[in-house]
C-alpha positions as a LaTeX table, in Angstrom:
\begin{tabular}{lrrr}
\hline
Residue & $x$ (\AA) & $y$ (\AA) & $z$ (\AA) \\
\hline
Met1 & $-17.52$ & $-13.18$ & 0.32 \\
Ala2 & $-14.41$ & $-11.23$ & 1.22 \\
Arg3 & $-12.72$ & $-9.10$ & $-1.42$ \\
Thr4 & $-9.01$ & $-8.50$ & $-1.71$ \\
Phe5 & $-8.19$ & $-4.82$ & $-1.30$ \\
Asp6 & $-6.11$ & $-3.56$ & $-4.24$ \\
Pro7 & $-5.92$ & 0.22 & $-4.62$ \\
Phe8 & $-3.63$ & $-0.13$ & $-7.67$ \\
Arg9 & $-5.81$ & $-2.47$ & $-9.77$ \\
Glu10 & $-7.34$ & 0.20 & $-12.00$ \\
Leu11 & $-4.23$ & 2.34 & $-12.07$ \\
Phe12 & $-1.68$ & $-0.09$ & $-13.46$ \\
Gly13 & $-3.59$ & $-2.37$ & $-15.81$ \\
Glu14 & $-1.76$ & $-1.84$ & $-19.10$ \\
Ala15 & 0.04 & 1.40 & $-18.34$ \\
Pro16 & 2.79 & 2.47 & $-20.72$ \\
Arg17 & 6.32 & 1.96 & $-19.48$ \\
Thr18 & 8.27 & 4.98 & $-18.35$ \\
Val19 & 11.69 & 4.96 & $-19.97$ \\
Gly20 & 13.58 & 6.60 & $-17.12$ \\
Met21 & 11.86 & 4.91 & $-14.18$ \\
Pro22 & 10.61 & 1.39 & $-14.90$ \\
Met23 & 8.88 & $-0.14$ & $-11.90$ \\
Asp24 & 7.44 & $-3.33$ & $-10.48$ \\
Leu25 & 4.58 & $-3.47$ & $-7.99$ \\
Val26 & 3.70 & $-6.42$ & $-5.76$ \\
Arg27 & 1.62 & $-7.04$ & $-2.67$ \\
Thr28 & 3.14 & $-8.96$ & 0.20 \\
Gly29 & 0.76 & $-9.45$ & 3.10 \\
Asp30 & $-0.40$ & $-6.03$ & 4.26 \\
Asp31 & 2.19 & $-4.07$ & 2.25 \\
Phe32 & 2.43 & $-2.94$ & $-1.34$ \\
Val33 & 6.04 & $-2.94$ & $-2.51$ \\
Val34 & 7.12 & $-0.70$ & $-5.37$ \\
Ala35 & 10.58 & $-1.30$ & $-6.90$ \\
Ile36 & 11.79 & 1.44 & $-9.26$ \\
Asp37 & 14.97 & 1.05 & $-11.30$ \\
Leu38 & 17.22 & 4.09 & $-10.88$ \\
Pro39 & 20.74 & 2.93 & $-11.80$ \\
Gly40 & 23.42 & 5.58 & $-11.65$ \\
Val41 & 21.27 & 8.00 & $-9.67$ \\
Asp42 & 22.86 & 9.92 & $-6.82$ \\
Pro43 & 20.92 & 8.76 & $-3.71$ \\
Gly44 & 20.98 & 12.34 & $-2.43$ \\
Ser45 & 18.99 & 13.47 & $-5.46$ \\
Ile46 & 16.03 & 11.17 & $-4.74$ \\
Asp47 & 13.02 & 13.14 & $-3.53$ \\
Ile48 & 9.68 & 11.57 & $-2.56$ \\
Asp49 & 6.63 & 13.69 & $-1.73$ \\
Ala50 & 3.19 & 12.57 & $-0.55$ \\
Glu51 & 0.30 & 14.93 & $-1.09$ \\
Glu52 & $-3.31$ & 13.87 & $-0.74$ \\
Arg53 & $-3.35$ & 10.43 & $-2.44$ \\
Thr54 & $-0.38$ & 11.09 & $-4.76$ \\
Leu55 & 3.24 & 10.00 & $-4.33$ \\
Thr56 & 5.72 & 11.89 & $-6.48$ \\
Ile57 & 9.20 & 10.42 & $-6.96$ \\
Arg58 & 12.00 & 12.53 & $-8.49$ \\
Ala59 & 15.63 & 11.59 & $-9.08$ \\
Thr60 & 18.55 & 12.99 & $-11.07$ \\
Arg61 & 21.14 & 11.15 & $-13.14$ \\
Asn62 & 24.02 & 13.40 & $-14.21$ \\
Thr63 & 26.36 & 13.10 & $-17.16$ \\
Gln64 & 29.67 & 11.56 & $-16.13$ \\
Ala65 & 31.82 & 12.90 & $-18.98$ \\
Ala66 & 34.75 & 15.25 & $-18.55$ \\
Asp67 & 35.14 & 18.46 & $-20.54$ \\
Gly68 & 36.41 & 17.87 & $-24.06$ \\
Thr69 & 34.82 & 14.42 & $-24.26$ \\
Gln70 & 33.37 & 13.48 & $-27.62$ \\
Trp71 & 30.28 & 11.25 & $-27.32$ \\
Leu72 & 30.31 & 8.32 & $-29.75$ \\
Val73 & 27.21 & 6.57 & $-28.41$ \\
Arg74 & 24.87 & 8.03 & $-25.80$ \\
Glu75 & 21.97 & 5.72 & $-24.93$ \\
Arg76 & 21.69 & 6.19 & $-21.18$ \\
Pro77 & 19.27 & 8.98 & $-20.37$ \\
Thr78 & 20.39 & 11.75 & $-18.03$ \\
Gly79 & 18.61 & 14.57 & $-16.26$ \\
Thr80 & 15.77 & 14.66 & $-13.78$ \\
Phe81 & 13.21 & 11.88 & $-13.85$ \\
Ala82 & 9.81 & 11.97 & $-12.16$ \\
Arg83 & 6.98 & 9.54 & $-11.64$ \\
Gln84 & 3.66 & 10.01 & $-9.89$ \\
Leu85 & 1.65 & 7.23 & $-8.31$ \\
Thr86 & $-1.98$ & 7.98 & $-7.59$ \\
Leu87 & $-2.99$ & 5.80 & $-4.68$ \\
Gly88 & $-6.41$ & 4.62 & $-3.68$ \\
Asn89 & $-7.90$ & 5.10 & $-0.24$ \\
Gly90 & $-6.98$ & 2.64 & 2.46 \\
Leu91 & $-3.19$ & 3.05 & 2.37 \\
Ala92 & $-1.17$ & 4.43 & 5.28 \\
Leu93 & 0.82 & 7.20 & 3.58 \\
Asp94 & 2.15 & 8.33 & 6.95 \\
Arg95 & 3.97 & 4.97 & 7.28 \\
Val96 & 5.59 & 4.67 & 3.82 \\
Glu97 & 9.21 & 3.48 & 4.01 \\
Ala98 & 11.79 & 4.01 & 1.26 \\
Gly99 & 15.23 & 2.52 & 0.66 \\
Tyr100 & 17.78 & 2.69 & $-2.15$ \\
Ala101 & 20.24 & $-0.13$ & $-2.82$ \\
Asp102 & 21.98 & $-1.47$ & $-5.92$ \\
Gly103 & 20.28 & 1.08 & $-8.17$ \\
Val104 & 16.75 & 0.18 & $-7.04$ \\
Leu105 & 14.45 & 2.44 & $-5.03$ \\
Thr106 & 12.07 & 0.34 & $-2.93$ \\
Leu107 & 8.92 & 1.76 & $-1.35$ \\
His108 & 6.88 & $-0.17$ & 1.23 \\
Ile109 & 3.34 & 1.19 & 1.37 \\
Pro110 & 1.28 & $-0.43$ & 4.14 \\
Val111 & $-2.47$ & $-0.94$ & 4.06 \\
Ala112 & $-4.14$ & 1.30 & 6.67 \\
Glu113 & $-5.56$ & $-0.49$ & 9.70 \\
Glu114 & $-9.11$ & 0.64 & 8.89 \\
Ala115 & $-8.87$ & $-0.90$ & 5.41 \\
Lys116 & $-7.75$ & $-4.35$ & 6.56 \\
Pro117 & $-10.39$ & $-7.08$ & 6.54 \\
Arg118 & $-11.40$ & $-8.20$ & 9.97 \\
Lys119 & $-13.69$ & $-10.72$ & 11.56 \\
Ile120 & $-16.67$ & $-9.42$ & 13.47 \\
Ser121 & $-17.74$ & $-11.69$ & 16.30 \\
Val122 & $-21.37$ & $-12.23$ & 17.12 \\
Thr123 & $-22.36$ & $-12.49$ & 20.75 \\
His124 & $-25.57$ & $-14.13$ & 21.89 \\
Thr125 & $-27.35$ & $-13.11$ & 25.01 \\
Gly126 & $-30.31$ & $-15.02$ & 26.36 \\
Thr127 & $-33.22$ & $-12.98$ & 27.63 \\
Lys128 & $-35.16$ & $-13.82$ & 30.72 \\
Arg129 & $-38.69$ & $-12.62$ & 31.30 \\
Ser130 & $-40.07$ & $-11.78$ & 34.71 \\
Ile131 & $-43.61$ & $-12.80$ & 35.66 \\
Glu132 & $-44.95$ & $-11.17$ & 38.81 \\
Gly133 & $-41.54$ & $-10.88$ & 40.41 \\
Glu134 & $-40.41$ & $-14.44$ & 39.62 \\
Val135 & $-38.00$ & $-15.55$ & 36.94 \\
Ala136 & $-39.86$ & $-17.14$ & 34.05 \\
Ala137 & $-38.87$ & $-20.35$ & 32.33 \\
Pro138 & $-35.63$ & $-20.30$ & 30.33 \\
Thr139 & $-35.77$ & $-18.96$ & 26.80 \\
Glu140 & $-36.35$ & $-21.22$ & 23.80 \\
Asp141 & $-32.66$ & $-21.48$ & 22.98 \\
Ser142 & $-31.75$ & $-22.76$ & 26.45 \\
His143 & $-31.64$ & $-26.47$ & 27.24 \\
Glu144 & $-32.28$ & $-26.13$ & 30.95 \\
Pro145 & $-35.55$ & $-27.41$ & 32.43 \\
Pro146 & $-37.89$ & $-24.80$ & 33.91 \\
Ala147 & $-37.37$ & $-23.98$ & 37.59 \\
Ser148 & $-39.97$ & $-25.43$ & 39.97 \\
\hline
\end{tabular}
């Protein structure tokens, strides 16, 4: 019975939500796709590091108020946000792709080739036995009559 490879299963069961960086995680074919909400973040401030089996994402959202501004309501968090994803074995960290559009950072994390399920073919070779220099009768799994 084949098992589906899911290196995130134990990591994201009922994890608490991160206020500054909510995320979604899906698998599409041989890729895991992480979508992280980062509205209002300067794309130049996004930093992604991969070390061992850990991806660290950092981004900065600055205050957009001019000097002398009096805040009446301030609900949008500002500052530097960070999130770490501990990844299981079997992912190709050297092939991670990242894009930022419409306030969403999207990471494509492919499954490594060695972790993909594959079919192993079985070859069958018949064996012939030699009796005093002559070829013996075909093996049991052959349907040919013996040579005369």
